[in-house]
N, C-alpha and C positions, 0 to 999 in steps of 0.2 A: 607433515605439511605436503609434500608431494601427494600424497594420496587425494587430499582436498583439492589440489589445484588442476589435476586430471578430474576429478569430479566435474568440477567448476568447467573445464573446457569441456567436457560433455554437455553440459547443460547448454551451455552456449552453442557448441555444435548444433545440437538436438532441436534448440527452437530456431536457429537459422535458415532450416530445412524448411520450414513454413511458410516461404516466403506470399505467396497468395492469401493465406491469412493473415499475414503482418499487413499488406496493403490493404485488405479487407478492414482490418481493424483500423488503421490510421484515417480511412475513409468514415469510418463510423464516427469514430470520436472525434473527427474534425465536423462532421454533419451536424451531429449533436451539441457539440461547443457550439456554431454557429447558431443553432436554436435557441438554445439556453441563454446564450449571451444576446440574442434580440429582444427575449422575453424582459431579463432584467434590466436592459436598456431601456423598454417600455418603462417599468417599475420604476426607474429613475428619473425616467422624464418628468414624471410626476409628482418626484420628490428626491431633489438634487443630491444628498446626503443622509444617509443615514447611517448614525452610530460612528460617524469618523468615513463611512465607506462612499465613494463616488463612483459615477458610472465605470469610469476607467478602473478604479480597484474591482469592482465587482466583473468586470469582464477579464480582466488578468487570472482571477482566481476561478473562473469557469476553466480558461483552457490549462492553469497548473491542474485543476482537478481531472481534466481528460489525460493530460501528459502523465499523471500519476497512476492511471488503471493500469499501466503495462507494470511499471516496478514494483508498487506497493501492491498490485492486485488487488485492489479494492473491489472489484467485481468477481475476483477468482481470476485464473482457475484454483480449484482446491487441489491440495497436494495430492500425488497418485498414494500416496502413503495409509490413507484411507481406505484406499480400494486392495492395496494389499494385504492390510490387516483382516478384509472381510474375505478375501480369497486365501489367507494363510501362506501367501509371499514374503510377509513379513520375515517368517523364519529364516529366507535366504539371507535377509538385510541383516538380521543378528548375527549370522556368521561372518560377517565382513571383519576384517581388523580396522574397524573403525567405529566412533560413537554414532549411533543413528542420527541423533540431533545434527550435528556436524556434517554429517554424509548430505544431508538433506537440506541443511542450509549451505553448503557449497553449492549442488544442483540447483536449487532456486536463485541463486545469485548472477551463476549464468544465465540463467532465464531473464532475470531483472536487468542484466547490463544489454543483453540483446535486444530486449523491449526498451530499453530508454535511449538506446541508439538510433533503432531502426522505427518505433512506434511513437515513443514520445516527443522528440526534438521536431520531427517531421509536423505532428499535430501542433504543437506549440508554435511553430514556423508558419501554420495555416492561421491561427489566430492573430499572430504578428504583422501580417500581410495585411489581414482585412480590418483589423481594428488598432486602436490606439493603446498599446500595451503597458504595465506601468514597471519597469524593471528595473534591478537592484542599481544602485548608484554609485557603486565603487567595489576595489577588489575585496574589501573586506567583507560586504554584502554576498556577494556573489560567491565566496568561499563558506560564508554561512549557509548560504542556499544549498551548496553541494553538499554540505554536512547534512542539512535537514533533508535531503534527499536520501540520502545512506541512511540514516536513521529511520526514515520512514519506512526504507527499504526492508529492514531488520523487524521494525515493528509489525510490518505487514505478513512476513514471514511467520514470526511468531505467533498472531494470531491462526494463522491458518494451520499451524503445525499443531497447535493445540483442538483446533477443530476437528485435526486429521486421527488423533490421538485418542479422542472419544470412540474411536472405530473399536479399541479393546474394550469397552463396555457396552456400548450400543449396537457394537457390530455394523450396522449399515449407517454411515454417516453423511448420507446425501438429504437428510432432514436437517441436521445441523447444518450443512454448508448454505442449503436454501435459506434458512432464518437469518443466518449469520450475514449472507451477500444481500439481505434485505436491509437488516437493520446497520450493518455497519456504514454503508454508503451516506446513510440520512445522520448518522453520528459523526461523521468524518467531515460535512462542509462540505460533501461532494455534489448533492444537489441542491441546497442552497448554503451561501457565506453565513458561518453560525450568527454572524452580528445582525442578521435578519431574524434572527429567532428573538421572542421575548428573554430579556435580560434573565431572569430565573432560570430559563431552561437552556440557555447559551451557556451560563457558568457552570452548569450539571453537566453538560456535554463535554466540555471542555476539560472537565477531568477525568474523563473515559479514555483508553487509547486508541480508538478509533481517530480521535482528533487529531493526532500525532501522525496520521497518515496523510491528509490533505489540508486541514485548516492551518496548523501549525506551519508547515513549509510555507503556505500562502502568506501567512502572517509575515514571514520573516524576507520574503521577496519582497511584499509591498512595504516592511518597514513599518509595520502594525503591530507590533510585539504586545498581546494581550495579558501573559503570563507574568508572574513576578521575576523581576531580574533582565528583562529585554530579550536580547539576542541570545545570551548564555543561558539565561533561563529558561528560553524555550528549547533551546538544543537538550539542556540539562534534564528537561521533563522528557522530550524522546527518548533520551538516552536513559534515562531510568524506566520507562515502560519498554523499552527493548531489551536491557538486562532482566527486568522482572519476568517479562514473557518467556524468554529464552530459560532462564533459572528455574521456572514452573514447569517448563517444556522438559527439562533434564531430568526433574525430580519426578515427574509423570511417567519419562520412560523408563526410568529404573523401577519403579512401582508396577509397573504395566507389565514388563518384561518378567517380571518374577511370578507372573500369575496366567501368563501369554498359553492357551492352547491352540494347537494345530489342527484343524479338523481333518480326522484320517490317519492319524500318526502322532 
């Protein structure tokens, strides 16, 4: 356990050095959040309620989505594991006295913790200062929102870990990551709340793991859970996807490392 705590701390320290990039990220997320919020306000001015959503709910989801970009890495960055596989440096990773999946998870959680504190919170604060946002209405709801954030981070890691593992088969993961970081935000409710999609399409998107990154946490914050079981059902849905993705990653890691060939030796 101490090994993974040390790796977590390394990830935290590493990303804390990119202060200018963090400030730029906060500015970018805030500006795009403001633009997206104004567009949705214009939509809801024409139609005040859409499938139970009002303007305040929509704007709140916009800033939840912007805040989740850091911890859940909806748009990336991809794990460096993909490049290490392509370059052969994964051979060093496999010699470490730690499981490959757990090592990269601990490192990514350090990144996510820093991103939440210094990117997510300031971005959400900007939204709260400019607009009237819908916030959780009690300690239990806040606790559920915190749990949803943690589970969304795990799902985000699980997806990106699988993208990186594809490097054992396709060698260069840049195409996989490019496709995933275009498709993922659309399916997650990042670009538009899923309630604005046609009902059949929204129902399909809610069954995919990407919805656990943004839409499910937003539903919990807004008190509009649309999965069976309410809050607990929504958290169980996220937990199930997190467990499934991490298990798939571990199984594929075991299979891939039995066939790994490092160029040059």
